[in-house]
C-alpha positions in Angstrom: -19.7 -38.1 -34.0 -22.6 -40.2 -35.1 -26.1 -39.4 -33.9 -26.4 -43.1 -32.8 -23.4 -42.9 -30.5 -24.5 -42.6 -26.9 -23.5 -39.3 -25.4 -21.7 -39.2 -22.0 -22.3 -35.5 -21.4 -24.2 -32.5 -22.5 -23.3 -28.8 -22.1 -25.9 -26.3 -20.9 -25.0 -22.6 -21.0 -27.3 -20.0 -19.4 -27.0 -16.3 -19.9 -29.0 -14.6 -17.1 -30.9 -11.4 -17.2 -33.4 -9.5 -15.1 -36.7 -10.7 -16.7 -35.5 -13.9 -18.5 -32.6 -16.2 -19.3 -31.3 -17.6 -22.6 -30.3 -21.3 -22.5 -28.2 -23.2 -25.1 -27.6 -27.0 -25.3 -24.5 -28.5 -26.9 -23.2 -32.0 -27.6 -19.5 -32.9 -27.0 -18.9 -32.3 -30.7 -20.1 -28.7 -30.3 -23.3 -29.3 -32.3 -26.6 -28.2 -30.8 -28.3 -30.9 -28.7 -31.6 -28.9 -28.8 -33.0 -25.6 -29.8 -32.1 -22.6 -27.6 -34.7 -21.7 -25.0 -35.8 -18.5 -23.4 -36.7 -19.0 -19.7 -38.8 -16.3 -18.2 -38.4 -15.5 -14.5 -41.6 -17.1 -13.5 -43.0 -20.6 -12.7 -44.0 -21.2 -16.3 -40.5 -20.4 -17.6 -38.8 -22.7 -15.0 -41.3 -25.4 -15.9 -40.3 -25.2 -19.6 -36.6 -25.5 -18.7 -37.3 -28.5 -16.5 -39.3 -30.2 -19.3 -36.5 -29.6 -21.8 -33.9 -31.0 -19.5 -36.0 -34.1 -18.8 -36.6 -34.6 -22.5 -32.9 -34.5 -23.2 -32.3 -37.0 -20.3 -34.8 -39.4 -21.8 -33.1 -39.1 -25.2 -29.6 -39.6 -23.7 -30.0 -41.5 -20.5 -26.2 -41.9 -20.0 -25.4 -38.2 -20.5 -24.4 -36.1 -17.6 -25.4 -32.4 -17.7 -22.7 -29.9 -17.3 -24.4 -26.6 -16.6 -22.6 -23.3 -16.7 -24.5 -20.4 -15.2 -23.5 -16.8 -15.6 -23.4 -15.0 -12.2 -23.9 -11.4 -13.4 -25.6 -9.6 -10.6 -28.2 -11.4 -8.4 -30.4 -12.5 -11.3 -29.1 -16.1 -11.1 -29.9 -16.8 -7.5 -33.5 -18.1 -8.0 -32.5 -20.1 -11.1 -29.5 -21.7 -9.2 -31.8 -22.8 -6.4 -34.3 -24.3 -8.9 -31.6 -26.2 -10.8 -30.1 -27.7 -7.6 -33.5 -29.1 -6.7 -33.9 -31.1 -10.0 -33.4 -34.8 -9.8 -31.0 -35.1 -12.8 -27.3 -36.0 -13.2 -25.9 -32.5 -13.2 -22.8 -30.6 -12.4 -23.6 -26.9 -11.8 -20.8 -24.3 -12.1 -21.3 -20.7 -11.4 -19.1 -18.8 -13.8 -17.2 -15.6 -13.2 -18.6 -12.9 -15.6 -15.2 -11.7 -16.6 -14.0 -15.2 -17.5 -17.2 -15.9 -19.4 -16.9 -12.7 -21.4 -13.3 -13.4 -22.4 -14.3 -16.9 -23.5 -17.2 -15.6 -25.5 -14.9 -13.0 -27.2 -12.4 -15.7 -28.1 -14.9 -18.0 -29.9 -17.4 -15.3 -31.1 -15.2 -12.2 -31.6 -17.6 -10.5 -34.1 -20.9 -11.1 -32.3 -22.3 -10.3 -28.9 -25.8 -11.5 -28.4 -27.7 -13.6 -25.8 -27.3 -16.7 -28.1 -23.5 -16.3 -28.5 -23.0 -15.7 -24.8 -25.1 -18.8 -23.8 -23.4 -20.9 -26.5 -20.0 -19.8 -25.3 -20.9 -20.9 -21.8 -22.3 -24.2 -23.0 -19.1 -24.8 -25.0 -17.0 -24.1 -21.9 -19.1 -26.5 -19.9 -19.0 -29.4 -22.3 -15.3 -28.9 -23.3 -13.5 -27.7 -20.2 -15.7 -29.6 -17.7 -15.4 -27.0 -14.9 -15.6 -28.2 -11.3 -19.0 -27.9 -9.5 -19.6 -24.8 -7.5 -20.5 -25.8 -3.9 -24.0 -24.6 -2.9 -24.3 -21.7 -0.4 -26.4 -22.1 2.7 -29.5 -19.9 3.0 -27.8 -18.0 5.8 -24.9 -17.2 3.5 -27.3 -16.1 0.8 -29.0 -13.7 3.3 -25.7 -12.4 4.5 -24.6 -11.6 0.9 -27.9 -9.8 0.4 -27.4 -7.7 3.5 -23.8 -6.9 2.5 -24.9 -5.8 -1.0 -27.5 -3.5 0.6 -24.8 -2.1 3.0 -22.6 -1.4 0.0 -25.4 0.5 -1.7 -26.0 2.5 1.5 -22.3 3.4 1.8 -22.4 4.7 -1.8 -25.4 6.8 -1.0 -23.7 8.2 2.0 -20.6 9.0 -0.1 -22.7 10.7 -2.7 -24.5 12.8 -0.1 -21.2 13.8 1.5 -19.8 14.8 -1.9 -22.8 16.9 -2.7 -22.4 18.7 0.7 -18.7 19.1 0.1 -19.4 20.6 -3.4 -21.9 23.1 -2.1 -19.6 24.1 0.8 -17.0 25.1 -1.8 -19.2 28.1 -2.6 -20.9 28.6 0.8 -18.0 28.3 3.2 -14.9 27.0 1.3 -12.5 27.5 4.3 -14.3 24.9 6.4 -13.0 22.0 4.3 -9.4 23.2 5.0 -10.0 23.3 8.8 -11.4 19.8 9.1 -10.7 16.5 7.4 -14.1 15.0 7.8 -17.1 17.0 6.6 -19.5 14.2 7.8 -18.3 14.4 11.4 -21.1 14.9 14.0 -19.9 18.3 15.2 -19.6 19.6 11.6 -23.2 18.5 10.8 -24.4 20.1 14.0 -22.5 23.3 13.2 -23.9 23.5 9.7 -27.4 22.7 10.8 -27.4 25.6 13.3 -25.2 28.0 11.3 -25.4 26.9 7.6 -23.5 29.7 5.9 -20.2 31.6 6.6 -22.3 34.7 7.3 -24.3 32.9 10.0 -21.1 31.6 11.7 -19.4 35.0 11.6 -22.5 36.5 13.3 -22.6 33.9 16.0 -21.0 34.3 19.4 -17.7 32.4 19.9 -18.8 31.1 23.2 -21.9 29.5 21.5 -19.6 27.8 18.9 -17.4 26.4 21.7 -20.4 24.7 23.3 -20.8 22.3 20.3 -19.7 18.8 21.4 -16.4 17.6 20.2 -15.5 21.0 18.8 -12.4 22.3 20.6 -12.1 25.9 21.7 -9.0 26.5 19.5 -10.7 25.1 16.4 -13.9 27.0 17.1 -11.9 30.2 17.2 -10.2 29.4 13.9 -13.6 28.6 12.2 -15.1 31.9 13.6 -12.2 33.9 12.2 -12.3 32.1 8.8 -16.0 32.8 8.5 -15.5 36.5 9.1 -12.9 36.6 6.3 -14.6 34.0 4.0 -14.5 34.4 0.2 -17.9 32.6 -0.1 -20.0 33.5 -3.1 -23.3 32.0 -2.0 -25.2 33.6 0.9 -28.7 34.2 2.1 -31.7 32.1 3.1 -31.7 30.0 0.0 -28.1 28.9 0.4 -28.8 28.1 4.1 -31.8 26.0 3.1 -29.7 24.0 0.6 -27.1 23.4 3.2 -29.6 22.2 5.8 -31.2 19.9 3.2 -27.9 18.2 2.4 -27.1 17.9 6.1 -30.4 16.1 6.6 -29.6 13.8 3.8 -26.2 12.9 5.2 -27.7 12.2 8.6 -30.4 10.1 7.1 -27.8 8.0 5.1 -25.7 7.6 8.2 -28.7 6.3 10.2 -29.7 3.9 7.5 -26.1 2.6 7.1 -25.9 2.1 10.9 -29.2 0.0 10.8 -28.0 -2.1 7.9 -24.7 -2.7 9.7 -26.7 -4.1 12.7 -28.6 -6.4 10.4 -25.2 -7.5 8.9 -24.0 -8.5 12.3 -27.1 -10.5 13.0 -26.8 -12.3 9.6 -23.2 -13.1 10.3 -24.1 -14.6 13.7 -26.7 -16.9 12.0 -24.0 -18.5 9.7 -23.3 -22.2 10.4 -20.1 -22.8 12.3 -17.0 -22.9 10.1 -13.6 -21.2 9.9 -15.1 -17.8 9.4 -15.9 -17.7 13.1 -12.2 -17.2 13.8 -11.9 -13.9 11.9 -13.0 -11.8 14.9 -10.2 -13.3 17.0 -7.7 -11.3 14.8 -7.0 -8.0 16.6 -8.3 -5.1 14.5 -11.1 -7.1 12.7 -14.5 -6.5 14.2 -17.9 -8.1 13.5 -18.7 -5.8 10.6 -15.4 -6.4 8.9 -15.6 -10.2 9.4 -19.2 -10.2 8.1 -18.2 -8.3 4.9 -15.2 -10.6 4.3 -17.3 -13.7 4.8 -20.0 -12.4 2.4 -17.4 -11.8 -0.3 -15.2 -14.9 0.3 -18.1 -17.3 0.8 -15.8 -20.4 0.8 -12.1 -20.1 1.4 -11.5 -23.3 -0.6 -12.0 -21.1 -3.7 -8.5 -19.6 -3.1 -5.6 -22.1 -3.3 -3.1 -19.6 -1.7 -3.2 -16.4 0.3 -1.9 -14.6 -2.8 -5.1 -15.5 -4.6 -7.1 -14.0 -1.8 -5.1 -10.8 -1.9 -5.5 -10.6 -5.7 -9.3 -11.1 -5.4 -9.6 -8.0 -3.2 -7.1 -6.0 -5.3 -4.7 -5.3 -2.4 -1.6 -4.9 -4.6 0.1 -2.0 -6.3 -0.2 -1.1 -10.0 1.9 1.3 -12.1 0.2 4.6 -12.8 2.6 6.9 -14.6 0.0 8.7 -16.7 -0.8 12.4 -16.3 0.6 15.0 -13.8 0.4 15.5 -10.1 -1.5 18.3 -8.3 1.6 20.5 -8.8 1.6 20.1 -12.6 4.6 17.9 -12.7 4.6 14.7 -14.8 4.4 11.5 -12.8 7.8 9.7 -12.8 8.0 6.3 -14.4 7.4 3.5 -12.0 4.8 5.4 -9.9 2.7 2.8 -8.1 -0.7 3.1 -6.7 -3.1 0.8 -5.0 -5.1 -1.3 -7.5 -8.7 -0.3 -8.1 -9.8 -3.9 -8.5 -11.7 -5.7 -5.9 -14.9 -5.0 -3.9 -15.1 -1.4 -2.7 -16.9 -2.3 0.5 -14.4 -5.0 1.5 -11.5 -2.7 0.8 -13.1 0.1 2.8 -13.4 -2.2 5.9 -10.0 -3.7 5.4 -8.4 -0.2 5.4 -10.1 0.7 8.6 -9.2 -2.7 10.1 -5.6 -2.1 9.3 -5.6 1.3 11.0 -7.2 -0.3 14.1 -4.7 -3.2 14.0 -1.8 -0.8 14.3 -2.7 -0.3 17.9 -3.6 -3.8 19.0 -2.2 -6.4 16.5 1.5 -7.3 17.1 2.0 -8.6 13.6 0.6 -5.6 11.9 2.3 -3.1 14.3 5.7 -4.7 13.8 5.3 -4.8 10.0 4.2 -1.1 9.9 7.3 -0.1 12.0 9.7 -2.0 9.7 8.2 -0.4 6.6 8.3 3.1 8.1 11.9 2.6 9.2 12.7 1.8 5.6 11.3 5.1 4.4 8.0 3.9 3.1 5.1 6.4 3.1 2.4 5.9 5.7 -0.3 5.0 3.1 2.0 2.6 1.4 2.9 0.9 4.7 -0.8 0.7 5.5 -1.5 -1.0 2.2 1.0 -3.7 3.1 -0.7 -4.1 6.4 -4.0 -4.7 4.6 -2.2 -7.5 2.7 -0.9 -8.9 5.9 -4.4 -8.9 7.4 -5.6 -11.0 4.5 -2.9 -13.5 5.1 -4.0 -13.8 8.7 -7.6 -14.1 7.6 -6.6 -16.9 5.2 -4.7 -18.7 8.0 -7.3 -18.7 10.7 -10.1 -19.5 8.3 -8.3 -22.4 6.7 -7.1 -23.9 10.0 -10.3 -23.0 11.9 -8.1 -21.9 14.8 -8.1 -18.6 16.6 -5.4 -16.0 16.1 -2.4 -16.6 18.5 -0.4 -13.4 19.3 2.5 -15.5 20.5 2.6 -17.8 17.5 5.6 -15.8 16.2 7.8 -13.2 18.0 6.9 -10.4 15.6 7.9 -7.5 17.7 10.8 -9.3 19.4 12.3 -9.9 15.9 12.0 -6.1 15.3 13.7 -5.3 18.6 16.5 -7.9 17.9 17.2 -6.4 14.5 17.4 -3.0 16.1 19.9 -4.2 18.8 22.0 -6.0 16.2 22.1 -2.8 14.1 23.0 -0.8 17.1 25.9 -3.2 17.9 27.2 -3.0 14.4 27.0 0.7 14.4 28.9 0.9 17.8 31.6 -1.5 16.4 32.0 0.5 13.2 32.5 3.8 15.0 34.8 2.5 17.8 38.4 3.7 17.9 41.1 1.5 16.4 42.3 -1.0 18.9 39.3 -0.5 21.2 37.8 -3.6 22.8 34.4 -4.2 21.3 32.5 -7.3 22.3 31.8 -9.6 19.4 28.7 -11.7 19.0 30.8 -14.7 18.0 32.5 -14.7 21.5 29.2 -15.1 23.4 29.6 -18.9 23.4 33.3 -19.1 24.0 34.4 -22.2 25.9 35.1 -21.5 29.5 33.1 -18.3 29.8 29.7 -18.1 31.5 27.4 -15.1 31.1 26.1 -15.3 34.7 29.6 -15.3 36.2 32.2 -12.4 36.4 35.1 -12.7 34.0 38.2 -14.2 35.6 41.1 -16.6 34.9 39.6 -19.5 33.0 41.0 -22.4 31.0 40.0 -22.5 27.3 40.8 -24.8 24.5 42.2 -22.0 22.4 45.9 -22.4 21.4 48.6 -19.9 22.6 49.2 -18.7 19.1 46.7 -18.5 16.2 47.9 -18.4 12.7 46.6 -15.4 10.8 44.2 -16.1 8.1 45.7 -15.4 4.6 44.1 -12.5 2.9 43.5 -12.6 -0.8 45.0 -9.7 -2.7 42.5 -8.0 -5.1 39.8 -10.7 -4.7 37.7 -11.0 -7.8 34.3 -9.3 -7.5 31.3 -11.6 -8.1 29.8 -11.2 -11.5 26.8 -8.9 -11.4 23.6 -10.1 -12.9 22.6 -7.9 -15.9 19.7 -5.6 -15.4 16.5 -6.4 -17.3 13.9 -3.8 -17.9 10.8 -6.0 -18.5 8.6 -3.1 -19.8 11.3 -1.9 -22.2 12.0 -5.5 -23.4 8.3 -6.0 -24.3 8.3 -2.8 -26.3 10.9 -4.2 -28.7 9.0 -7.3 -29.5 5.6 -8.2 -30.9 3.4 -11.3 -30.2 3.6 -12.2 -33.9 7.4 -12.5 -33.8 7.2 -14.8 -30.8 4.4 -16.9 -32.3 6.4 -17.3 -35.6 9.5 -18.2 -33.7 7.8 -20.8 -31.6 6.1 -22.3 -34.8 2.6 -22.1 -33.4 -0.2 -23.2 -35.8 -2.9 -20.6 -35.2 -6.2 -20.1 -37.1 -7.7 -16.8 -38.1 -7.0 -13.9 -40.4 -7.5 -10.9 -38.1 -5.7 -9.8 -35.0 -7.4 -12.6 -33.0 -5.8 -16.0 -33.6 -6.7 -19.4 -32.0 -5.1 -22.8 -31.8 -3.8 -25.5 -29.5 -2.1 -24.3 -26.3 1.7 -24.6 -26.5 2.0 -24.8 -22.8 -0.2 -27.8 -21.8 -1.3 -29.4 -25.1 0.0 -32.7 -26.3 1.2 -33.5 -29.8 -2.2 -34.9 -30.9 -4.3 -32.4 -29.0 -6.3 -30.2 -31.5 -8.5 -28.3 -29.1 -8.3 -24.6 -29.8 -8.1 -23.3 -26.2 -5.2 -20.9 -26.9 -6.0 -17.4 -28.1 -3.7 -14.5 -28.9 -4.4 -10.9 -29.9 -1.7 -9.6 -32.2 -2.7 -6.0 -31.8 -2.6 -6.0 -28.0 0.3 -8.5 -27.8 -1.5 -10.7 -25.2 -2.5 -14.3 -24.9 -4.8 -16.5 -22.9 -5.6 -20.2 -22.5 -9.2 -21.0 -21.6 -8.4 -24.5 -20.4 -9.4 -24.7 -16.8 -6.2 -26.4 -15.5 -3.9 -24.2 -17.5 -5.5 -20.7 -17.5 -2.2 -19.2 -18.6 -2.4 -15.5 -19.7 -0.2 -12.5 -20.1 2.2 -10.8 -22.6 5.0 -11.9 -24.8 7.4 -12.3 -21.9 4.9 -14.4 -19.9 4.4 -16.6 -22.9 8.1 -17.2 -23.4 8.6 -18.0 -19.8 5.6 -20.4 -19.7 6.6 -22.3 -22.9 10.2 -22.7 -21.8 9.4 -23.3 -18.1 11.7 -20.4 -17.0 11.5 -17.8 -14.2 10.6 -14.4 -15.5 14.2 -13.0 -15.1 15.8 -15.9 -16.9 13.1 -15.7 -19.6 13.9 -12.1 -20.2 17.6 -12.9 -20.6 16.8 -15.7 -23.0 14.4 -13.6 -25.0 16.9 -10.8 -25.4 19.5 -13.3 -26.5 17.3 -15.0 -28.9 16.0 -11.9 -30.7 19.0 -9.7 -30.2 17.2 -7.1 -28.0 18.4 -4.5 -25.5 17.9 -5.8 -22.0 17.6 -2.2 -20.7 17.9 1.3 -22.0 21.5 1.8 -21.0 23.2 -1.2 -22.8 23.7 -2.2 -26.4 21.6 -4.9 -28.0 22.5 -8.5 -27.2 23.8 -10.5 -30.1 21.0 -12.6 -31.5 21.4 -16.4 -31.4 18.4 -17.5 -33.4 
């Protein structure tokens, strides 16, 4: 591209930090448009950035600025507000740190510096042209700040409770067996008054029973356990340590309660939008709604409810590594709740799901169905969290309150039970017994509200028996495909060579045009594969495909995952599962 050619756009990448930010400027041909700039977090630094942008605008008056801002932590908030106040043709996109990091590794695999990170974001801005991030209101910024503070307080409370639990393991280990919540008010009051097992054993049982919310039966069990305790720490020093930790737990709880009140006030100050309907969902209170609103910000960020569920990490992941508490290896296919997502939001969603079991018909019916199928309680509760997020997405998107009668959730469950009971009755009835059939409910001539009698029907006197096929052919069973086992037999290099992809690079990281969305004459290297990890990713915003060898095969050939597995095994002559012989190769 000639230097005399007018530029229609300029890419600006900003890598944010605590005390300063690194800014890079790129032309559409990926060449530098100006020298990189370090912007200090003060008025002089912001002024230097404004002068550089105005200088570039004077040199290229037809160019539109595409600014990519890294959103690591809260360091970009002030800079974002400053950039939005500039009178320049600008599209500002706030990038996800994970996506920015992956893009930087794809184009600068051997270097990780402030310059490479800002250059990678400038390249992404000028090449991919990401959509503008809508600005957040001042009320939303304040709500997010309070939510972040609440999350910090919750972590402090958890740490204080863990320290108390750890010390009790040596001062009064039996107490953790008798109660599930060490931070309960009655436990803290008990430990504040009688901090060691020796003190509890020496106390009168009637005095222990006077502690609020401590039942007489449990008080007797605690008193007996204290008399027979195996505690190794005793005396005044151990008692002082316990009282100090009890005071810390109480202090954290009070601070957390105060921040939660501020969170409710900040939520009430938000401008009217679909988030106001969250509290109409039974089980979701003001605190849960405020936390969800602070993390979601704008529901338009999520095209489908599944994207919202994935954002909060409410889905199972396989975890077959290690052994259980009994020393037995975890069986293959063991699933656990994903650890992705915001901890504070997941904490409130879990409690909201437990509350919804009592007052939300949709959640209650789902939980009953899952438990009837043999699902564990925690697994069923995880599914209820997912269902709650679907309801959150619906009421927020439509800006309409939750309607309990929108769908007969519990009636459907009762109907299924009655149908199952009828089928069971019919199956155990004696041969020749008269069992009412569901197909006769609408027989011509019969009325449900009238007693049976002589009626005239349109049925003939004789009905020809339906011919029965002898030895009917069983439908062909679909072959079983073990996706994990199938991927183990194949490498990314084999698939790339078979597809004939022209990738650049000599190491394990290769780049080239995307085989999924690129045209014949498209030479943009947005497609990246890692031959060692057998994964791929496309950094084009509209494509954004990523995954393993099976995902790549399915995306290139536009096939469902099951059909792609069959085709892949047939092409390379692989075993579809561990029980069968390899499929004859067709390539």
